[in-house]
C-alpha positions as CSV (number, residue, x, y, z in Angstrom):
1,M,8.0,-2.1,3.1
2,L,8.6,-0.1,6.3
3,R,12.0,1.9,6.0
4,G,12.7,1.8,9.8
5,I,12.5,-2.1,9.8
6,H,14.6,-2.7,6.9
7,K,17.2,0.1,7.7
8,A,17.1,0.6,11.4
9,S,20.5,-1.1,12.2
10,S,22.4,0.4,9.2
11,T,25.0,3.1,10.3
12,W,22.9,6.3,10.0
13,V,25.9,8.5,9.6
14,G,27.2,6.5,6.9
15,K,23.8,6.6,5.0
16,A,23.7,10.3,5.5
17,I,27.2,10.8,4.0
18,M,27.1,8.2,1.3
19,G,23.4,8.7,0.4
20,T,22.7,5.1,-0.5
21,V,23.2,1.6,1.2
22,M,23.6,-1.9,-0.5
23,G,20.2,-3.3,0.1
24,F,20.0,-6.5,2.1
25,L,23.7,-7.3,2.1
26,I,24.8,-4.6,4.7
27,L,21.7,-4.8,7.0
28,S,22.6,-5.7,10.6
29,F,19.7,-7.1,12.6
30,A,21.6,-7.2,16.1
31,I,19.0,-4.7,17.4
32,W,16.1,-7.1,16.9
33,G,17.4,-9.0,20.0
34,I,18.1,-12.2,18.1
35,G,21.1,-12.7,20.5
36,D,19.0,-12.6,23.6
37,I,16.4,-15.2,23.0
38,F,16.1,-18.7,24.0
39,R,15.9,-21.7,21.5
40,G,13.9,-24.8,21.1
41,F,10.2,-24.7,21.3
42,G,7.1,-25.6,19.1
43,A,7.8,-28.2,16.5
44,N,5.7,-26.6,13.8
45,S,6.8,-22.8,14.6
46,V,9.8,-21.0,13.8
47,A,9.3,-18.2,16.2
48,K,6.8,-16.9,18.8
49,V,6.3,-13.1,19.4
50,G,4.1,-12.3,22.2
51,G,0.9,-14.2,21.2
52,S,1.8,-14.7,17.6
53,E,3.5,-17.6,16.2
54,I,5.5,-17.7,12.9
55,T,5.0,-21.1,11.3
56,I,7.5,-23.0,9.5
57,E,5.7,-22.5,6.2
58,Q,5.2,-18.8,6.7
59,F,9.1,-18.3,7.2
60,R,9.9,-20.7,4.4
61,Q,7.6,-18.4,2.0
62,Y,9.0,-15.2,3.5
63,Y,12.7,-16.5,3.2
64,T,12.2,-17.8,-0.4
65,D,10.6,-14.6,-1.5
66,K,13.5,-12.4,0.0
67,L,16.2,-14.6,-1.7
68,Q,14.3,-14.4,-5.0
69,Q,14.1,-10.7,-4.8
70,L,17.8,-10.3,-3.9
71,G,18.7,-12.7,-6.7
72,Q,16.9,-10.7,-9.1
73,Q,18.6,-7.5,-8.0
74,L,22.1,-9.3,-8.3
75,R,21.1,-11.0,-11.7
76,R,22.1,-14.4,-10.4
77,P,20.3,-17.1,-8.2
78,I,21.6,-17.4,-4.5
79,T,22.3,-20.9,-3.4
80,P,21.3,-22.0,0.4
81,D,25.0,-22.2,1.2
82,Q,25.7,-18.7,-0.1
83,A,22.7,-17.3,1.8
84,R,24.0,-18.8,5.1
85,G,27.4,-17.6,4.4
86,L,26.2,-14.1,3.9
87,G,24.2,-14.4,7.1
88,L,20.9,-13.9,5.2
89,D,19.3,-16.5,7.2
90,Q,19.5,-14.7,10.5
91,R,19.1,-11.3,8.9
92,F,15.6,-12.3,7.2
93,L,14.5,-14.1,10.3
94,G,15.3,-10.9,12.4
95,Q,13.2,-8.8,9.7
96,L,10.3,-11.2,9.9
97,V,10.5,-11.1,13.7
98,A,10.5,-7.3,13.9
99,E,7.5,-7.1,11.3
100,T,5.5,-9.6,13.5
101,T,6.3,-7.6,16.7
102,L,4.9,-4.4,15.1
103,D,1.9,-6.4,13.9
104,E,1.4,-7.6,17.3
105,E,1.7,-4.2,18.6
106,A,-0.8,-2.8,16.1
107,R,-3.3,-5.5,17.3
108,K,-2.8,-4.6,20.9
109,M,-3.4,-0.9,20.0
110,R,-6.5,-1.8,18.2
111,L,-5.3,-0.2,14.9
112,G,-7.2,-0.9,11.8
113,L,-7.8,0.1,8.1
114,S,-11.1,-0.2,6.0
115,D,-11.0,-2.2,3.0
116,K,-11.8,0.9,1.1
117,A,-8.6,2.6,2.1
118,I,-6.5,-0.3,1.2
119,A,-8.2,-0.4,-2.2
120,E,-7.6,3.3,-2.8
121,R,-3.9,2.7,-1.6
122,I,-3.4,-0.1,-4.2
123,M,-5.3,1.7,-7.0
124,A,-3.1,4.8,-6.5
125,D,0.1,2.9,-6.8
126,P,1.8,4.0,-9.9
127,N,3.3,0.6,-10.5
128,F,-0.1,-0.6,-11.2
129,K,-1.2,2.2,-13.9
130,G,-1.5,1.5,-17.5
131,L,-0.8,3.6,-20.4
132,N,-3.7,5.8,-19.7
133,G,-2.6,6.6,-16.2
134,Q,-5.4,4.8,-14.7
135,F,-5.4,1.4,-12.4
136,D,-4.9,-1.6,-14.6
137,R,-6.1,-4.8,-13.2
138,G,-4.4,-7.0,-15.7
139,R,-1.1,-5.3,-14.9
140,F,-1.7,-5.5,-11.1
141,E,-2.3,-9.1,-11.3
142,Q,0.8,-9.8,-13.5
143,I,3.0,-8.0,-11.1
144,I,1.9,-9.5,-7.8
145,R,1.8,-12.8,-9.6
146,N,5.5,-12.5,-10.7
147,A,6.3,-11.4,-7.2
148,G,4.9,-14.8,-5.7
149,F,1.7,-13.1,-4.2
150,S,-2.1,-14.0,-4.5
151,E,-4.4,-11.0,-4.6
152,Q,-5.6,-12.1,-1.1
153,R,-2.2,-12.2,0.3
154,Y,-1.1,-9.1,-1.2
155,V,-4.0,-7.0,0.1
156,A,-3.3,-8.5,3.7
157,E,0.4,-7.6,3.4
158,Q,-0.5,-4.1,2.3
159,R,-2.7,-3.7,5.3
160,N,0.1,-4.8,7.6
161,V,2.6,-2.5,5.9
162,L,0.4,0.6,6.4
163,L,-0.5,-0.2,10.0
164,R,3.4,-0.6,10.8
165,R,4.0,2.7,9.0
166,Q,1.4,4.4,11.2
167,I,3.3,3.0,14.3
168,A,6.7,4.1,13.1
169,Q,5.6,7.6,12.1
170,S,4.0,8.1,15.5
171,V,7.2,7.0,17.2
172,S,9.6,8.9,15.1
173,G,7.8,12.1,14.9
174,D,9.2,15.3,13.4
175,L,12.8,15.1,14.7
176,A,15.0,18.1,14.6
177,V,18.4,17.8,13.1
178,P,21.3,19.4,15.0
179,Q,23.1,22.1,13.2
180,T,26.5,20.7,13.9
181,M,25.6,17.5,12.3
182,L,24.2,19.4,9.2
183,D,27.6,21.4,9.1
184,A,29.7,18.2,9.2
185,V,27.8,16.3,6.6
186,N,27.7,19.5,4.4
187,H,31.5,19.7,4.8
188,F,32.1,16.1,3.8
189,Q,29.5,16.0,0.9
190,N,30.1,19.7,-0.5
191,E,33.9,20.2,0.0
192,R,35.5,21.3,-3.2
193,R,39.2,21.1,-4.2
194,S,41.2,22.5,-7.0
195,I,44.4,21.2,-8.4
196,E,47.1,21.9,-10.9
197,Y,48.5,18.9,-12.5
198,I,50.6,17.3,-15.4
199,Q,49.7,14.3,-17.3
200,L,52.3,11.7,-18.2
201,G,51.7,9.3,-21.2
202,A,53.4,6.9,-23.5
203,A,55.7,9.7,-24.7
204,Q,57.2,10.1,-21.1
205,A,58.1,6.3,-21.1
206,G,60.4,6.6,-23.9
207,D,61.1,4.2,-26.5
208,I,60.0,0.6,-25.9
209,P,62.0,-2.0,-27.7
210,Q,60.3,-5.0,-29.2
211,P,60.3,-7.9,-26.8
212,T,62.5,-10.9,-27.4
213,A,61.0,-14.3,-28.0
214,D,62.5,-15.1,-24.5
215,D,60.8,-12.0,-23.0
216,L,57.4,-13.1,-24.4
217,A,57.6,-16.7,-23.4
218,K,58.6,-15.7,-19.8
219,Y,55.8,-13.1,-19.7
220,F,53.3,-15.7,-21.0
221,E,54.3,-18.4,-18.7
222,A,53.9,-16.1,-15.7
223,R,50.4,-15.2,-16.6
224,K,49.2,-18.1,-18.7
225,V,45.8,-18.3,-16.8
226,T,45.1,-14.8,-18.2
227,F,45.1,-15.9,-21.7
228,R,43.4,-19.2,-21.1
229,A,40.4,-20.0,-23.4
230,P,37.1,-20.0,-21.3
231,E,34.6,-22.8,-21.4
232,Y,31.9,-22.3,-24.2
233,R,28.5,-23.7,-24.2
234,K,26.2,-24.4,-27.1
235,V,22.6,-23.7,-26.3
236,T,19.2,-23.8,-27.7
237,L,16.8,-20.9,-26.5
238,L,13.2,-20.7,-26.7
239,A,11.8,-17.1,-25.4
240,L,8.1,-17.3,-24.6
241,T,7.5,-13.7,-24.1
242,P,4.6,-11.2,-25.2
243,A,7.3,-9.3,-27.6
244,E,8.3,-12.5,-29.1
245,L,4.7,-13.7,-29.7
246,A,3.2,-10.5,-30.5
247,K,1.7,-10.0,-34.0
248,P,0.9,-6.3,-34.3
249,D,0.1,-6.6,-38.2
250,A,-2.9,-8.8,-37.1
251,V,-4.4,-6.2,-34.9
252,P,-7.4,-4.7,-36.8
253,E,-7.2,-1.0,-37.4
254,A,-10.5,-0.6,-35.7
255,D,-9.3,-2.0,-32.5
256,A,-6.0,0.3,-32.6
257,K,-8.2,3.4,-33.3
258,L,-10.6,2.6,-30.4
259,Y,-7.6,2.1,-28.1
260,Y,-6.4,5.6,-29.2
261,D,-9.7,7.2,-28.7
262,Q,-10.1,5.7,-25.1
263,R,-6.6,6.9,-24.1
264,K,-6.0,10.1,-26.3
265,D,-4.7,12.2,-23.4
266,S,-2.0,9.8,-22.9
267,F,-0.4,10.3,-26.2
268,G,1.2,13.6,-26.0
269,T,2.3,16.3,-23.7
270,P,-0.4,18.0,-21.6
271,E,-0.5,21.8,-21.3
272,K,1.2,23.0,-18.2
273,R,0.9,26.2,-16.3
274,E,2.9,28.0,-13.6
275,V,0.0,28.2,-10.8
276,R,0.2,30.2,-7.6
277,Q,-2.5,30.2,-4.9
278,I,-3.4,31.9,-1.8
279,V,-5.7,29.7,0.7
280,F,-8.0,31.7,2.9
281,P,-9.8,30.4,6.0
282,N,-13.1,31.7,5.0
283,A,-14.9,33.3,2.0
284,E,-15.0,36.6,3.5
285,D,-11.3,37.0,3.7
286,A,-10.8,35.8,0.2
287,A,-13.5,38.4,-1.1
288,A,-11.6,41.1,0.8
289,A,-8.4,40.2,-1.0
290,E,-10.0,40.2,-4.2
291,A,-11.3,43.8,-3.7
292,K,-7.8,44.8,-2.9
293,I,-6.4,43.4,-6.1
294,K,-9.2,44.9,-8.0
295,G,-8.4,48.2,-6.3
296,G,-4.8,48.1,-7.6
297,A,-2.9,45.9,-5.2
298,S,-0.8,42.8,-6.8
299,F,-1.2,39.1,-6.1
300,D,2.4,39.4,-4.4
301,D,1.1,42.3,-2.3
302,V,-1.6,40.1,-0.8
303,V,0.9,37.3,-0.2
304,K,3.2,39.7,1.8
305,E,0.3,41.1,3.7
306,R,-0.5,37.6,4.8
307,G,3.1,37.0,6.0
308,L,3.5,34.1,3.3
309,K,6.8,33.2,1.6
310,P,6.8,32.6,-2.1
311,G,7.2,28.9,-1.7
312,D,3.9,28.9,0.3
313,T,1.8,29.8,-2.6
314,D,3.8,28.1,-5.5
315,L,2.2,25.0,-7.0
316,G,4.9,24.9,-9.6
317,L,4.8,24.2,-13.4
318,V,1.9,21.7,-13.4
319,A,-0.6,19.9,-15.7
320,K,-4.3,20.1,-14.8
321,S,-4.3,16.5,-13.6
322,E,-1.6,17.2,-11.2
323,I,-3.7,19.5,-9.2
324,I,-5.5,17.6,-6.4
325,D,-8.5,19.9,-6.1
326,P,-10.8,19.8,-9.2
327,A,-12.3,23.1,-8.5
328,V,-8.9,24.7,-8.3
329,A,-7.6,23.0,-11.4
330,S,-10.6,23.8,-13.4
331,A,-10.2,27.6,-12.5
332,A,-6.5,27.6,-13.0
333,F,-6.7,26.3,-16.4
334,S,-9.4,28.9,-17.5
335,L,-7.2,31.8,-16.7
336,K,-4.9,34.0,-19.0
337,S,-1.3,34.5,-18.1
338,G,-1.2,37.0,-15.4
339,E,-4.8,37.1,-14.6
340,V,-6.1,36.6,-11.0
341,S,-9.2,34.5,-10.4
342,A,-12.2,35.2,-8.4
343,P,-12.4,33.4,-5.1
344,V,-12.7,29.7,-5.7
345,K,-14.3,27.3,-3.1
346,G,-12.0,24.4,-3.0
347,T,-11.8,21.2,-0.9
348,F,-9.1,22.8,1.5
349,G,-10.4,26.4,1.7
350,T,-11.3,29.3,-0.5
351,V,-8.4,30.3,-2.7
352,L,-7.4,33.0,-5.1
353,L,-5.3,31.8,-8.0
354,T,-3.0,33.5,-10.7
355,V,-1.1,32.0,-13.6
356,G,2.3,32.7,-14.7
357,K,4.0,30.9,-17.7
358,I,1.8,28.6,-19.9
359,E,3.3,25.8,-21.9
360,A,1.1,24.5,-24.7
361,G,0.5,20.8,-24.8
362,N,1.3,18.5,-27.8
363,Q,-1.4,16.0,-28.9
364,K,0.1,13.1,-31.1
365,T,-2.2,12.0,-34.0
366,Y,-3.4,8.5,-34.4
367,E,-1.0,7.8,-37.2
368,E,2.0,8.9,-35.2
369,V,1.3,6.2,-32.5
370,A,-0.5,3.6,-34.5
371,P,2.6,1.3,-34.7
372,Q,3.1,1.6,-30.8
373,I,-0.5,0.9,-30.1
374,K,-0.7,-2.2,-32.2
375,Q,2.4,-3.5,-30.6
376,Q,0.9,-2.9,-27.2
377,I,-2.5,-4.6,-28.0
378,A,-0.6,-7.5,-29.8
379,E,1.7,-7.9,-26.6
380,Q,-1.3,-7.9,-24.4
381,R,-3.3,-10.6,-26.4
382,A,-0.1,-12.6,-26.7
383,R,0.4,-12.5,-22.7
384,N,-3.0,-14.3,-22.5
385,D,-1.6,-17.1,-24.6
386,I,1.7,-17.7,-22.8
387,N,0.4,-19.9,-20.1
388,D,-1.4,-22.2,-22.6
389,L,1.6,-22.5,-24.8
390,R,3.7,-23.2,-21.6
391,D,1.5,-26.1,-20.8
392,K,1.9,-27.5,-24.4
393,I,5.6,-27.1,-24.2
394,E,5.9,-28.9,-20.9
395,D,3.6,-31.9,-22.5
396,E,5.8,-32.1,-25.2
397,R,9.0,-32.2,-23.2
398,A,7.3,-34.8,-21.0
399,A,6.8,-36.9,-24.0
400,G,10.4,-36.9,-24.7
401,S,10.7,-34.1,-27.2
402,T,13.9,-31.8,-27.2
403,L,13.2,-28.2,-26.8
404,A,13.9,-27.7,-30.6
405,E,11.5,-30.6,-31.5
406,A,8.8,-29.1,-29.2
407,A,9.2,-25.6,-30.7
408,R,8.8,-27.0,-34.1
409,K,5.6,-29.0,-33.4
410,L,4.1,-25.8,-31.9
411,N,5.4,-23.4,-34.6
412,L,7.5,-21.5,-32.2
413,K,10.9,-19.8,-33.0
414,V,14.1,-21.2,-31.3
415,T,17.5,-19.6,-31.3
416,Q,20.7,-21.7,-31.6
417,I,23.9,-20.3,-30.0
418,D,27.0,-22.0,-31.1
419,G,29.2,-20.7,-28.3
420,V,28.9,-18.5,-25.1
421,D,31.1,-18.1,-22.2
422,R,30.5,-17.1,-18.6
423,S,30.6,-13.4,-19.4
424,G,28.1,-13.7,-22.2
425,R,30.6,-13.4,-25.0
426,G,31.0,-15.6,-27.9
427,P,34.3,-17.0,-29.4
428,D,34.7,-13.8,-31.4
429,G,34.8,-11.8,-28.1
430,K,31.5,-10.0,-28.8
431,P,28.5,-10.0,-26.4
432,V,25.8,-12.7,-27.4
433,T,22.8,-10.5,-27.5
434,A,20.2,-13.2,-28.1
435,I,20.5,-14.3,-24.4
436,P,18.5,-12.0,-22.1
437,R,20.5,-10.3,-19.4
438,S,17.7,-10.4,-16.8
439,P,17.2,-12.6,-15.2
440,D,20.7,-13.9,-15.3
441,A,20.3,-16.6,-17.9
442,I,24.1,-17.0,-18.2
443,S,24.3,-18.2,-14.7
444,A,21.6,-20.8,-15.3
445,V,23.2,-22.0,-18.5
446,F,26.3,-22.7,-16.8
447,G,24.5,-24.1,-13.8
448,T,23.3,-27.1,-15.7
449,D,24.5,-29.7,-18.2
450,V,23.9,-31.4,-21.5
451,G,20.7,-33.4,-21.6
452,V,19.3,-32.0,-18.4
453,D,15.6,-31.0,-18.5
454,N,15.7,-27.4,-17.2
455,E,12.8,-25.4,-15.6
456,A,12.1,-22.4,-17.6
457,L,13.2,-19.1,-16.2
458,Q,10.5,-16.5,-15.6
459,L,11.2,-13.1,-17.1
460,P,10.2,-9.7,-15.8
461,D,7.6,-9.0,-18.6
462,G,5.7,-12.2,-17.4
463,G,7.2,-14.5,-20.2
464,Y,9.5,-17.6,-19.9
465,L,12.7,-18.5,-21.2
466,Y,13.4,-22.1,-21.9
467,Y,17.0,-23.3,-22.5
468,D,18.7,-26.5,-23.4
469,V,22.6,-26.9,-23.3
470,T,23.4,-29.1,-26.3
471,G,27.2,-29.0,-26.2
472,V,30.3,-28.1,-23.9
473,T,33.8,-26.9,-25.1
474,P,36.0,-27.2,-22.1
475,S,38.2,-24.4,-21.0
476,R,41.8,-25.1,-22.0
477,D,45.3,-23.4,-22.0
478,R,46.1,-21.5,-25.2
479,T,49.5,-21.6,-26.8
480,L,51.7,-18.5,-27.1
481,D,51.3,-18.7,-31.0
482,E,47.5,-18.4,-30.6
483,V,47.7,-15.2,-28.5
484,K,50.9,-13.8,-29.4
485,D,49.5,-10.4,-30.5
486,Q,47.6,-10.1,-27.2
487,V,50.7,-11.1,-25.1
488,T,53.0,-8.6,-26.9
489,E,50.4,-5.8,-26.3
490,R,49.9,-6.7,-22.8
491,W,53.7,-6.9,-22.3
492,R,54.1,-3.5,-23.9
493,N,51.5,-2.0,-21.7
494,D,53.1,-3.2,-18.5
495,E,56.6,-2.0,-19.7
496,I,55.1,1.6,-20.2
497,A,53.2,1.5,-16.9
498,K,56.6,0.5,-15.0
499,R,58.5,3.3,-16.6
500,L,55.7,5.8,-15.9
501,K,55.5,4.8,-12.3
502,A,59.3,5.4,-11.9
503,T,59.4,8.6,-13.8
504,S,56.3,10.1,-11.9
505,E,57.7,8.9,-8.4
506,D,61.1,10.7,-9.3
507,M,59.1,14.0,-10.2
508,L,57.0,13.7,-7.0
509,G,60.1,13.7,-4.9
510,K,61.4,16.8,-6.6
511,L,58.0,18.5,-6.3
512,K,57.9,17.7,-2.7
513,S,61.4,19.2,-2.2
514,G,60.4,22.5,-3.6
515,T,60.8,22.2,-7.5
516,P,57.9,24.1,-9.0
517,L,55.5,21.9,-11.1
518,A,55.7,24.4,-14.0
519,Q,59.6,23.8,-14.0
520,L,59.0,19.9,-14.0
521,A,56.5,20.5,-17.0
522,T,59.0,22.4,-18.9
523,E,61.7,20.0,-18.5
524,N,59.5,17.0,-19.7
525,N,57.8,19.1,-22.4
526,L,54.5,18.8,-20.6
527,K,51.7,21.3,-19.9
528,V,50.5,22.4,-16.5
529,E,46.7,22.0,-16.4
530,T,44.0,22.9,-13.8
531,A,41.0,21.5,-12.4
532,F,38.4,23.3,-10.2
533,G,35.6,22.2,-8.0
534,L,36.5,18.5,-7.5
535,Q,34.2,16.6,-5.4
536,R,34.3,13.4,-3.2
537,G,32.8,10.3,-5.1
538,R,32.3,12.3,-8.3
539,A,34.1,12.1,-11.7
540,A,35.7,15.3,-12.9
541,A,35.5,16.1,-16.5
542,G,38.7,14.8,-18.2
543,L,40.2,13.1,-15.2
544,P,39.8,9.6,-13.9
545,P,38.1,9.1,-10.5
546,A,41.6,8.1,-8.9
547,V,42.8,11.7,-9.4
548,S,39.8,13.2,-7.4
549,E,40.1,10.5,-4.7
550,A,43.9,11.1,-4.3
551,A,43.2,14.9,-4.2
552,F,41.0,14.4,-1.1
553,S,43.7,12.4,0.7
554,T,46.1,15.1,0.1
555,G,46.4,18.5,2.1
556,K,46.3,22.0,0.7
557,G,49.7,22.8,-0.9
558,E,50.7,19.3,-1.0
559,A,51.5,17.0,-3.9
560,G,50.4,13.6,-4.9
561,V,50.3,11.2,-7.8
562,A,47.5,8.9,-9.2
563,D,47.0,6.3,-12.1
564,S,44.7,6.4,-14.8
565,D,42.1,3.5,-14.9
566,N,44.0,1.3,-17.1
567,G,47.5,2.4,-16.0
568,D,48.5,3.9,-19.3
569,R,48.7,7.4,-17.7
570,R,50.0,8.9,-14.5
571,Y,49.0,12.3,-13.0
572,L,51.3,14.5,-10.9
573,F,49.3,17.1,-9.0
574,R,49.3,19.6,-6.4
575,V,46.2,20.7,-4.2
576,T,46.0,24.6,-4.8
577,D,42.6,25.2,-2.9
578,V,40.2,23.6,-0.4
579,S,36.8,25.2,0.1
580,V,33.5,24.3,1.8
581,P,30.4,26.4,0.5
582,P,28.1,27.3,3.7
583,I,24.7,25.8,3.9
584,D,22.1,27.9,1.9
585,P,18.8,27.7,4.1
586,Q,16.9,28.6,1.0
587,G,18.5,25.9,-1.2
588,A,16.8,22.6,-2.3
589,S,20.1,20.6,-1.3
590,P,20.0,21.5,2.4
591,E,16.4,20.5,2.7
592,Q,17.1,17.0,1.1
593,L,20.2,16.8,3.4
594,K,18.2,17.6,6.5
595,A,15.4,15.1,5.4
596,N,18.2,12.3,4.9
597,L,19.3,13.1,8.4
598,Q,15.8,12.8,9.8
599,N,15.3,9.7,8.4
600,S,18.4,8.2,9.8
601,Y,17.5,9.6,13.3
602,A,14.0,8.1,12.9
603,D,15.6,4.7,11.8
604,D,17.5,4.6,15.0
605,I,14.6,5.4,17.2
606,I,12.3,3.0,15.5
607,G,14.9,0.3,15.8
608,Q,15.1,1.0,19.7
609,Y,11.3,1.0,20.0
610,I,11.1,-2.4,18.3
611,T,13.7,-3.7,20.6
612,R,11.9,-2.5,23.6
613,I,8.6,-4.0,22.5
614,E,10.3,-7.3,21.7
615,S,11.8,-7.4,25.3
616,D,8.2,-6.6,26.7
617,V,6.2,-9.3,24.8
618,G,9.0,-11.8,24.8
619,V,10.4,-13.4,21.7
620,S,11.5,-16.9,21.3
621,I,13.2,-19.0,18.4
622,N,13.0,-22.6,17.4
623,Q,16.5,-22.9,15.7
624,Q,15.8,-26.5,14.5
625,A,12.7,-25.3,12.7
626,V,14.9,-22.5,11.2
627,N,17.6,-24.9,10.0
628,Q,14.9,-26.9,8.5
629,V,14.1,-24.1,6.2
630,V,17.5,-22.6,5.6
631,G,19.3,-25.9,5.4
632,G,21.8,-25.4,8.2
633,Q,23.2,-27.7,10.8
634,T,20.4,-28.8,13.3
635,N,21.6,-28.3,17.1
636,Q,20.9,-31.2,19.2
């Protein structure tokens, strides 16, 4: 979807600095003008944008799709109450209003795209390509079906997306990024710090005596909930997936061999070449350049003569299929290393080519990939049977069969799990691997009860997961005798952490008072170590993240202290150097930084543009209809 619509209200400086945003949860749609619109019109419409109406059913479908997508990202379903608590109802409404606003503007401007252009766009999408690198209709249908789209609806949505993108790109244009901002962000992202430090561990805590019975009893009582036994659930699972149903041994050898022959190029690594090209405006200039090279000039001499930079001619290390122009690709892969081609008439002009390093390809034999091919074919064939099997399971359950009984009648495999807690672990503390981690089946298992006929969970591979809870072992308080070893270990660790904190704070005071770090190390039988090039938000080799974080809140020459991740060590440090490398205009990183900032500027401008259009065309919201969809209170 259009980047400017989804992100325009995020803080762009924060995005430039942090590099990522947390998806839906931090979006703010205040710029869409939701606070400035009036309420209460059209009983069957949620909103009106200019001449377009957003129907209740349209918003219901949009809202449901967005919640499902977010639930998949978070690996747990989102309830209506949670969605309203997070403000997702207003955010998704604002998003739909903004998209409708751009759709209205596209119609006003009479923008359009041909069916051929939409088809080419969809067929070029890498998400829809099969193992052979070509558009796979079966994969396309499966993916859009899993996302809740029909083919007609998906094509219509892609048309709208592309038209919105045309408008957004026209508005944002090629924005220049101020050098001051580049310098500021570069300073924050690339600042390096060096420290010298000593590490305090259990040895510096001294001898910890064994706790008395009274010590353990008091410690246990104060933290009883920590040692409480969780609720466990006994579950029956039936995974109706291509991988579970696949029978690769039943795939005929002839079918697998034909599959290999048809997709032979996809099994292995293609030959790659370092290709450079000079594009000429006409064949005469190309011929003149060829004559110069034959006369003793080099390819680089011609590049310099035409005022080009090395990057202007470098196509990189590429496979033949990665070169867009077929004529250029054919010529490049017919040259020897170091050889310059004759003029080649390409799609974008006449070119001269030269080839540098050549990396030979590697073709796998049929025997090497036969098991993989048979599994792929078997899963594809099994995928065609899933819906029929699902219908049969539903019929059996409707007739009163349990999940285990239905599976037995249909000769399907079920998995019995004797106990699993909310973290996905069994009574032995180990993860229960039989439960899929995506979607979050654990949440579903703990969201139902014994005897409830549950809807199957849809899995990312197009399959389904059926589950029945057959028993519940309630959470309970454990006795001290049951967890005495755990309590003793936790008590000891806490005692070590207390002593290390006191010792390190005392040493920090001495260090700040002028005692050299080396002297403190000698007095405590420790070794002074150094760490160079620490960066914000990045883990340093051998040091916990807390040390790097503390170093960036401490001035040069000053001292600080930080904990390890689990509190069993303390680090006493002094910042010895602070440096910021200058921006290298030729480097790749500055270009990426500039691109990120340009995107952020564009987001702001697109957001302002949408706000102005909404103001011009008029936007109105029927809050009662909105509440009908999202389940909130209806304003009378």
